[in-house]
C-alpha positions in Angstrom: 52.3 90.4 208.4 51.7 93.9 207.4 52.1 97.2 209.6 49.9 99.7 210.2 50.5 103.3 210.6 50.3 105.1 213.9 48.0 107.8 214.4 50.8 110.3 215.3 52.3 109.4 212.1 49.5 109.2 210.2 48.6 112.7 210.8 52.3 113.7 210.0 52.2 112.1 206.5 48.6 113.6 205.9 50.2 117.1 206.7 52.9 116.4 204.2 50.9 115.0 201.2 48.6 117.9 201.7 51.6 120.4 201.6 53.5 118.2 198.6 50.7 118.4 195.9 49.6 121.9 196.7 49.6 124.6 194.1 53.2 126.1 194.9 52.0 129.9 193.9 49.5 129.5 196.4 49.0 131.3 199.9 47.6 127.7 201.1 50.9 126.3 200.2 53.0 128.7 202.4 50.8 128.4 205.2 51.0 124.5 205.0 55.0 124.6 205.0 54.7 126.9 208.0 52.7 124.9 209.9 54.7 121.5 208.9 57.9 122.9 210.1 56.6 124.4 213.1 57.7 128.0 212.7 57.3 131.4 212.6 56.0 132.7 209.4 58.7 135.7 210.0 61.4 132.7 208.8 62.9 132.8 205.6 61.3 130.3 203.3 64.3 128.7 202.9 64.7 127.8 206.6 60.9 126.5 206.7 62.0 124.4 203.5 65.1 123.2 205.3 63.6 122.1 208.6 60.3 120.5 207.0 63.1 118.1 205.1 64.8 117.6 207.8 61.7 116.4 209.6 60.5 114.0 206.5 64.0 112.2 206.5 63.7 111.7 210.4 60.1 110.4 210.0 61.4 108.2 207.1 64.4 106.9 209.3 62.3 106.1 212.0 59.5 104.4 210.0 62.3 102.0 208.8 63.1 101.0 211.9 59.5 100.4 212.7 59.7 98.0 209.8 58.0 100.4 207.3 60.7 100.7 205.1 58.6 100.2 201.7 55.1 101.0 200.4 54.1 97.3 200.0 54.8 96.8 203.7 51.9 98.4 204.8 48.5 97.0 205.1 45.8 99.6 203.9 45.3 101.8 200.6 45.2 104.8 202.8 48.6 104.1 204.7 50.2 103.1 201.3 49.1 106.4 199.4 50.2 108.6 202.8 53.8 106.8 202.9 54.1 107.1 198.8 53.5 110.9 199.0 56.2 110.9 202.0 58.7 109.1 199.6 58.0 111.4 196.4 58.4 114.5 198.7 61.9 113.1 200.3 63.0 112.0 197.1 61.9 115.0 194.9 64.1 117.6 196.9 67.0 115.3 197.2 67.0 115.5 193.2 65.7 119.5 193.0 69.3 121.0 192.4 69.8 118.3 189.9 66.4 118.6 188.2 67.6 122.6 188.2 70.7 122.0 186.8 69.3 119.9 184.0 66.7 122.8 183.0 70.1 125.2 182.6 71.7 122.5 180.7 68.6 121.7 178.4 68.2 125.7 177.8 72.0 125.7 176.4 72.0 122.4 174.3 69.0 123.2 172.7 66.8 121.0 170.9 68.8 117.5 171.6 67.6 116.2 175.0 70.2 116.6 177.5 71.4 113.6 179.3 70.1 113.3 183.1 72.8 111.3 184.6 70.9 111.5 187.8 67.8 109.8 187.0 69.2 106.2 188.2 69.5 107.5 191.3 66.2 109.1 192.1 64.4 106.2 190.2 66.3 103.9 192.3 65.4 105.4 195.6 61.5 105.2 194.6 62.0 101.5 193.8 63.7 100.6 197.3 60.8 102.3 198.7 58.5 100.0 196.8 57.3 102.0 194.0 57.3 99.5 190.4 59.7 100.3 188.4 56.8 102.1 185.5 55.7 104.1 188.2 58.9 105.2 189.5 59.5 106.1 185.9 56.6 108.1 185.7 57.2 109.7 189.1 60.4 111.3 188.0 58.9 112.3 184.6 56.4 114.1 187.0 59.5 115.8 188.8 61.0 117.0 186.2 57.4 118.6 185.1 56.9 120.2 188.4 60.2 121.7 188.3 60.1 122.7 185.0 56.7 124.9 185.7 58.1 126.2 188.9 61.2 127.6 187.1 59.4 129.1 184.1 56.1 130.1 185.8 58.5 131.5 188.5 61.4 133.0 186.9 59.6 134.3 183.9 56.6 136.3 185.5 58.1 137.9 188.7 56.0 140.2 191.1 54.5 139.9 194.4 51.2 141.7 193.9 48.2 139.8 194.9 47.2 139.9 191.0 50.7 138.5 190.3 50.2 135.8 192.8 46.7 134.5 191.3 47.9 135.0 187.7 50.9 132.3 188.5 48.8 130.1 190.6 46.4 130.2 187.6 48.7 128.8 185.4 50.1 126.3 187.5 46.6 124.8 187.8 46.1 125.4 183.8 49.1 122.5 183.3 48.1 119.8 186.6 44.5 120.8 187.0 43.1 121.8 190.5 44.2 118.3 192.0 47.6 117.4 190.9 46.8 113.8 192.0 44.0 113.1 189.7 46.1 114.9 186.9 49.0 112.2 188.0 46.2 109.3 187.5 44.2 110.1 184.3 45.0 113.2 182.6 48.6 113.5 182.3 48.6 112.1 178.8 45.1 113.8 177.8 46.4 117.3 178.2 45.8 118.1 174.4 42.0 118.2 174.7 42.6 121.4 176.9 43.1 124.7 175.0 44.0 127.9 176.8 43.2 131.1 176.0 45.2 134.2 177.5 43.8 137.8 177.5 44.9 141.0 178.5 46.3 143.9 177.5 49.3 144.5 175.1 52.7 144.1 177.0 51.2 142.6 180.0 53.1 139.0 179.7 50.7 136.8 177.6 53.8 135.6 175.8 55.7 134.4 178.2 52.7 133.1 180.2 52.3 131.1 177.2 55.7 130.1 176.9 56.0 129.1 180.9 52.9 127.0 179.9 54.1 125.2 176.6 58.1 124.6 178.1 56.3 122.5 181.0 54.3 120.2 179.4 54.7 116.4 180.6 57.7 114.9 178.6 58.4 110.9 179.5 61.6 109.7 180.4 63.4 107.4 178.4 65.3 105.0 180.4 67.6 103.5 177.9 68.4 106.4 176.0 69.0 108.5 179.9 67.2 111.4 178.8 64.0 112.6 178.6 62.4 111.8 175.2 62.2 115.4 174.0 63.6 118.8 174.9 61.2 121.4 176.2 63.1 123.9 174.0 61.3 121.7 171.3 58.0 121.3 172.6 56.7 125.0 172.0 56.2 126.7 168.8 54.6 130.1 168.4 53.3 132.2 165.7 51.8 135.7 165.7 49.1 135.5 163.3 49.6 139.1 162.3 52.5 138.5 160.7 51.0 136.9 157.8 48.6 137.7 154.8 45.2 135.9 154.5 46.8 134.3 151.4 49.7 132.9 153.5 48.6 132.4 156.8 46.7 128.6 155.9 50.5 127.6 155.0 52.4 128.9 157.9 49.4 127.0 159.9 49.0 124.0 158.1 51.9 123.9 155.3 51.5 123.5 151.8 52.7 121.1 149.3 55.0 121.7 146.2 53.0 123.2 143.4 50.2 123.9 145.4 50.0 127.5 144.5 52.4 130.3 142.6 55.2 130.3 144.7 55.3 127.0 146.1 58.3 125.6 144.9 58.9 123.3 147.7 56.7 121.4 150.6 56.7 123.4 153.6 55.6 122.3 156.9 53.0 124.3 159.0 53.2 125.0 163.0 51.0 122.2 163.3 52.8 119.6 161.5 56.1 121.0 163.8 54.5 120.5 166.8 55.9 117.5 169.0 53.9 114.9 171.0 53.4 116.7 174.4 54.0 119.7 172.8 51.9 123.4 172.6 51.6 126.1 169.8 51.0 129.4 170.8 48.5 131.2 168.4 49.1 134.9 169.4 46.9 137.7 168.1 43.7 135.1 167.5 41.3 137.6 167.8 42.6 139.1 164.3 42.1 135.8 162.1 39.5 135.6 159.7 36.1 133.6 160.0 37.5 131.3 157.3 40.8 130.3 159.0 38.8 130.5 162.6 36.5 127.8 161.0 39.8 125.4 159.9 41.2 125.8 163.4 37.9 124.5 164.9 38.3 121.4 162.5 41.3 121.1 164.1 40.7 121.3 167.6 37.7 119.1 167.0 39.2 116.5 164.8 42.5 117.0 165.5 43.4 116.5 161.9 44.7 118.6 159.3 45.6 118.7 155.6 48.5 120.8 153.7 47.4 123.2 151.5 47.4 121.3 147.9 46.8 118.1 149.9 44.4 115.5 150.8 46.4 113.9 153.5 45.3 113.9 157.0 47.9 114.3 159.5 47.5 114.1 163.5 48.1 117.0 165.5 49.4 115.8 168.9 49.7 119.1 170.9 48.0 121.5 172.9 46.9 125.1 171.9 47.3 128.0 173.5 45.6 131.1 172.1 46.0 134.9 173.3 44.7 138.3 172.2 44.5 141.8 173.6 41.0 142.5 171.7 37.8 142.5 173.4 36.4 138.5 172.4 32.7 139.9 173.5 33.1 142.9 171.3 34.3 140.5 168.2 31.6 138.0 169.0 28.7 140.4 168.9 30.0 142.1 165.2 30.2 138.7 164.0 34.0 138.5 163.5 34.9 135.8 166.3 32.7 132.5 165.6 31.0 131.3 169.0 31.9 127.8 168.5 35.3 128.6 167.7 35.5 130.7 171.0 34.0 127.9 172.9 36.6 124.9 172.0 39.5 127.5 172.4 38.3 128.6 176.4 38.7 125.4 178.4 40.9 128.1 180.4 40.9 131.5 180.2 43.6 133.2 181.9 43.8 137.1 182.3 47.1 138.7 182.3 46.7 141.4 184.8 47.9 145.2 184.0 50.8 146.5 184.7 48.8 149.7 186.8 46.8 147.2 188.8 50.3 145.1 189.7 51.7 149.0 190.9 48.7 149.9 193.4 48.2 146.7 194.8 51.7 146.3 196.5 54.6 149.1 196.3 57.3 146.4 196.5 56.4 145.5 192.8 58.0 148.5 191.1 61.7 148.0 192.3 61.3 144.2 191.8 60.2 145.0 188.2 63.1 147.4 187.4 65.6 144.6 189.1 64.2 142.2 186.9 64.3 144.4 183.7 68.2 145.7 184.4 69.4 142.3 185.0 67.8 141.5 181.7 69.6 143.8 180.0 72.7 143.5 181.8 73.2 139.9 182.3 73.9 140.3 185.9 72.8 141.9 188.9 72.8 145.5 188.8 71.2 147.3 192.0 73.2 150.7 191.0 71.5 150.8 187.5 68.2 149.7 188.6 68.1 152.4 191.4 69.0 154.9 189.2 66.0 153.8 186.7 64.2 154.2 189.8 65.1 157.6 190.5 64.4 159.0 186.9 61.1 157.2 186.3 59.8 158.5 189.8 60.3 161.9 188.4 59.3 161.3 185.2 56.5 160.2 184.0 55.8 159.7 187.7 54.0 157.5 190.2 50.2 158.6 188.8 51.7 157.6 185.0 49.3 154.7 184.0 52.0 152.7 181.6 49.3 151.8 178.7 52.0 149.6 177.1 52.5 147.6 180.5 55.3 145.7 181.5 56.8 145.8 177.9 57.0 149.9 178.0 58.7 149.6 181.4 61.2 147.6 179.9 61.8 150.5 177.1 61.2 153.2 179.4 64.8 151.5 181.6 66.7 151.3 178.3 65.5 155.2 177.7 66.8 156.1 181.0 70.1 154.1 180.4 70.7 155.8 177.0 69.6 159.3 177.7 68.7 159.9 181.6 64.7 160.5 181.0 61.5 159.0 180.0 58.7 161.5 179.1 56.0 158.5 178.7 54.0 158.1 175.6 50.9 159.9 176.0 52.5 162.4 173.3 53.9 160.4 171.1 51.6 157.7 170.2 49.3 158.2 167.1 45.6 157.7 167.3 44.0 154.3 166.2 43.0 154.9 162.5 40.3 152.1 163.2 39.1 154.2 166.3 39.1 157.3 164.4 37.4 156.2 161.6 34.5 154.8 164.1 34.5 158.1 165.7 33.8 159.5 162.2 30.6 157.3 161.8 29.2 157.6 165.0 29.3 161.4 164.5 27.6 161.5 161.5 30.4 163.3 159.9 31.0 161.1 156.6 30.1 161.0 153.0 28.5 157.8 151.4 32.1 157.4 149.4 34.3 158.1 152.3 32.3 155.9 154.7 32.5 153.5 151.7 36.4 153.8 152.0 37.1 153.7 155.6 35.2 150.7 155.7 37.3 148.8 153.1 40.3 150.1 154.5 39.7 149.1 157.9 39.1 145.3 156.3 42.1 145.7 154.2 44.4 146.3 157.4 42.7 143.2 159.1 42.2 140.6 156.6 45.7 142.1 154.0 44.0 141.0 150.6 41.8 142.9 148.4 39.7 139.4 147.8 38.7 139.3 151.5 37.6 142.9 151.2 35.5 142.0 148.5 33.9 139.0 149.9 33.2 140.8 153.2 31.8 143.7 151.7 30.1 142.4 148.9 32.2 144.2 146.0 33.9 143.1 143.3 37.4 143.1 143.5 38.5 146.0 141.5 36.0 147.9 143.2 37.2 146.9 146.8 40.7 147.9 145.6 39.6 151.5 144.0 38.1 151.9 147.9 40.9 150.6 149.6 43.4 153.2 147.8 40.8 155.8 148.1 40.8 155.3 151.6 44.5 155.3 152.1 44.9 158.0 150.2 42.5 160.1 152.2 43.1 158.9 155.5 44.9 161.9 156.5 41.5 164.3 155.3 38.9 162.0 156.6 36.9 164.2 159.1 
């Protein structure tokens, strides 16, 4: 005889289910936890969670006494789903500390998957409550993914301002979608089809956000090995596209075969070949790549295959693409320097990292929190005295109205400067003008000769693409003429009006 949940049980389990699958970085989750615990919002978060877990444990015990100790004891699909959510919530939190320990162990061990000795306990608890073995193993894999996401998004992107809360919320949704239950049912092994574009000023934390996403993808658990199939440290591969010239960037992305070009003395694996199943590639400075490279990247995103330079072999790319830029893609697209079809293939989700000045203006507690985090990273331990000294110095100079053009990266360097010298003056007096902006200002002002105009344009192209061939192709010149104007522009840049 199948059981049926009582009305009061159904109401409680519904609230647990709603809380269990809510975005942990959203204000909705906070409200759900406090309502479920029945405590005031002034109660510390850990006390609230402790109360919720006690209520869940007590309800499971009472349901067991009433003959509802397994999912399959219930007659309706709705009741089974509610009871399963209660079980998942309980087992997840019973092993939360062990999951955190596994994350730390994996960081220490690097690319070799760390053993998970507590996995048998977690999977056994799920099986005892009526989940089929395959489903129990996948649920355990989901536990690990959720705990990694919470760890890397929370620890890597600190801040209490509204814009940072929203930033973290968006990153969580990027991993699990707006509906984590739908993700678990349909999309957990299909996220390679969802590319992500991170926008924001230099130094706002786009790289940290990309790493949090790349290390938080789904990784299946290998029950026979007693470990997860991959180390999350191998699942994230980053490449700064500005580091390589036009002639080398294809080799770094797609690899090359021995003899493919002069200097190719051996086979070389590119980042797409090194990407693991369920992994992610981070393409930083995507706004700087040339149109030919954009076309080849577009083909990879559309066809999920690529060929190393010098080979006709088609290799499959099985990962996810995360890209970032501090450039205005709208301006680049209007100028014909960024293909619209490539943009639309990249932008399954577009997330903007907030600038430091916005964070500081929204919440005054952001300032000491960021300084304490910066000092902790530098010292390798809590050092409140150092953080207080840094705060006093920076409040005096450059002062609270300083715009922090280098954002969090500049703030961290400012802390280093203060610890070394006792003061930080800011960057306004130190920054050299952007040569491209100076050139464009001179063009707009009509203050250039024809030769200076062509030289400045060729020099700008060479800074972007790195080769005389690329300059010649873009400017419609032969290679020798392009080189002449690049050299002329470089020699006369300081004297250009």
